N, C-alpha and C positions, 0 to 999 in steps of 0.2 A: 421226676421233674427234670426237664431239659431246658434250662434257661438260655442255652446257646442258640435255641431256635427263635428267640425273640428278635424282632427287627423293628426299625424305627417307623416304617410305614404302618405296621400293625399297631404299634403303640400310639401313633398319632390317630389312627382310625378309632382305637379304643377310647381315647380321650374325647373325640368328637361324638361317639355314641353316648358316652357318659353325659356330655354337655347337653345333647338333644333329647336323651331318653328314648332314642329310636335307632335301630340299626339302619333302616332305610334312609333316614335323614342324615345320619352320620356318613353313610356311603355317598350320599349326594354331595356333602361338603368336601369329602375326600376325593371326589371325582372317580369313584369306583362303582361298578355294577353291584347291585344288591347281592347277587349270588357270590361274587368275589369277596365282598365285604363279610358276608356270613361265613365263608370258608376261612378267612383270616381270623375272625373271632373264634371259630372252632379250633383253629390251630393254636391260638393263644391259650385257650383253655386246656388243650392237650399238653402244651409246653409247661404250664404251671401245675397241672394235675388237679385242677378244680374248676368248677363252673364259676364264671365271672359275673354272669347276669342271671337274674330271675326273669323269665320271659312271660309276658301276659298280654292280654288283648290291647291294652293301652300303650304298650311299648316294653321297655326293659328297665329294671332297677338293679343296682349293684348288690352282689352277695358280699359277705365278709372278705372273701378272697379278692373280689373285685375292688373293694375299698382299699385293701392293702396294695394292690397293683396300682391303683389310681395315684396314691401318694408317691410311689416311686416313679411312675410314668411322668407325673408333672415335673419332678426334679430332673429326670433324664432329658425330657424334651426342652426344658428351660436351659440346661447345660448345652444342648446341641445348638439352640438358638444363639446362645452367647458365643459358642465356638464359631458359628457362621459369621457373626458380627465381627469377632476378633480377626478371623482370616480375611474378611472383607477389608477391614482396616489396614491390615498388612499389605494387601494388594494395592491400597491407595497411598502407601508410604507411611502409615501410622505404625509406630514401633511399640506401642503399649497403650493400655487403657487403665485409668485409675478411678475406682468408684469411691467418691468422697461424699460423706454425709456431714452436714453441719447445722448448728442451730441458727436461729435468726440473728442473734447478736454477732456471730462471726461473719455471716453473709453480708449483713448491712454495713458493718464497720471496717472489716479488714480484707476479706477475701477478694473483692473486685480488683483491687490494686495488686494483691499478691499473686492472683491467678493470671492477671494480664501480663505481669513481668515473667511469670513462669512460662507461659505459652510463647512469649517472644523468644525465650531462650531454648525452649524444647518444643518446637512445632509438631514433632512427630508423636507426642504423647497426648492422647485425648482424655479429657476429664469428664466423667459423668457425675454431676453434682446434684444432690438432693437436699432440700431444706426440711428439717423435722425438729421436733422437740428433743431436748438433750437426752432424755431417757430412751427415746426411740433410736437416736443416733448410737448410743451405747449398745443397744440390743442388736442393731444391724451389724456393727463391727463384731460383736461376740458370736453371732451365728453365721458370719461369712458373707452377708449381703453387701457389706462395705469393706473396703481395704483400710481406709482411714476415717476417723471421726473427729469432729471438733465440737466440744460440749462444755457446759458449765462445771466448775470445780466440785460442787457439792453433789453432783449426780453419782449415785452408786455405779462404780466402774466395772463390776462383774468380772474381776480378774484381768482386765485389760492393762497393758503397759502404757503409761501416760507420761507426758512431759508438758511443761507450761508452753502455751502458744502465744497468747497476748493477754493483756489486762485492760479493763475498762472501769469507768466510774459511773455509778447511778446518780441521777439527779431527779428532782421533783419538777414536773412540767405543769404549769398552771396557766389559765387564760389571763389576758390583760384585765385589770380591774378586780382580780381576786384578792381576798384578804391577805394572802401571802406574796402577792406579785412584787411588792417593793422590797422584800427581804433579800439579803445577799446569801444568807445561810440559815438553816433551821435544824433542830433535832427532829428526827422522824416522829417522835411522840407528838409533836405539835401538828404535823400533817395528818396523823392517824385519826383526827377528829372529823375530817372532811370525807365526802363521798369520793370513791375511786373508780377509775376506769382501769381494767386489767386485761392481760392476756388470759387464755384458758387456764384452768386450775392445774393442769398437768404439766405446764411449762416450768422451767427452772426459775424464771423470774417471779411468777406468781407464788411458787412454793417458798421462795426466799422471803417474800413480803409477809406471807402468812406466818412463817417461822419467827420472823423478827417482831411481829405484832403481838404474839402471845405473851412475852414477858411484860408487856405494857398493861396487861389485864384488860385488853380491848379486843374486839373483833373488827377486822377491817371491813368497812362498809363498801362493798363492791356494788356499784350501780349497774355496770354492764361489762360483759366479757366480749372481747373481739379477738381477731386472729392475726393482727399485724401491728407493728409500730405505727405505721401510717394511719391505720384506723383508730388507734388509741389517741393520736394527736388530733385527728378530726373530731373525735368525741369530746376531748378537752376543749377544743375551740368552740364547740357547740354548747359548752357550759354544763356538761353532764358529770363532771368530776375532775379530779387531778390525777396525775399518773406518775409512776416512777419508771424511768427509762434510761438506757445507756446514753451518756453525754454525746459521744461522737456520732452515734447512729441517728440522733434526732435533731442535730443542729440545723440541717437544711429545712426540715419540717417546721421547726420552731420559728425560723425566720420567715418562711413562706406564709405561715398561718398567724403570725403576730403573737406568738405565745411567749411565756417567760420561763426561764430555767432558774431554779433556786437550788443552791448547793445543800446537800444533806451532810450534817457533821458526824453522823455515826460511822464507826470504822468499817462496818460490814458492807458499805456501798462500794468499796474497792473489790472488784471481782477478778477472778482468774479464769481464762478460757484454756482448756486442755486439748492437746492432740493425742489421740490414742489409737492403738492397734492391738491385735491379739498377741503378736510376738515380733518385736523389732528385728530379731535375728534372722527371720525367714522371709522378709518382704521381697517381692519381686523388684527388679531394678527400677522400673518406672515409678513404683510406689515409693521406694527409698528416695528417688530423685525429687519427687514432690515433697515428701516429708522434710528432707534437708532444706529445700528451698523455703518452705513455710517457716521452719525454725530459724533459718538464716535471715528471713525478712524482718525479724524483730530487731535486727541491728546488733552491734557489738555487745558481748556479754551474754548472749543467748546460749543456753545449754543444749548441745546437740548430742544425741545418743551415739554410742560407739557404732561405727559402720561395720557391718559384717563383711 
């Protein structure tokens, strides 16, 4: 096996052949003559010491060796694409890129202002931000797809190093004229008798509600699942149920839709959002710079990790 004979053009061609199921169509997409493409595939097979494709009249399919190469080729080509993007950024004056994944609560309540102030101070650092459920955020940081993650405190952290980022408070959102609309505060047990609008079951907010409902001996009556705070408020306004949402995130929606917010007296409505990374001690400088800014944005008293 002579892996030193592998080259990016051949790996890219290999991936195109896998995608199309045809050497001729892969060659066309790679802007190569079919003969040249066939030669490159043969050279790849010689380099790995095994056939990569089973050839038949309808095209080609991967052998077990081809499947193994495909997994590695995808990662290698992805890394090369990222390298090209990073070098392009440097050519444009960008000194670093931070991949930030965050849950909806962090994005709707805190990150717009925090990131705006960060970019004003550090215009050479580009932030690639993705919105996902807390569990997906943790997985992305753990497997290296994200540099930093912002997620709910009860999410299994899978060995990540974490620090408190911000806290928020959950409230009950109800339509005008609802039986609870004139109450200033209630225990969650009272609200649990009504129909609910909820986020998807795999979100940290939905999981928290399910967990806190069990000790009441009740099953939360979810009438509809939606994918955003905005959609939840729209459904509440339409009379489809009540919802538990973060106070700061929904204040503008509550005002715009004429809804009411009712305080919940249970202690679990006070939530903590965490910032996490695989290892604080080995973060690249741009990532450390963003981490420190997000922690400092909490104001005096915030705990900042030791800077390596």
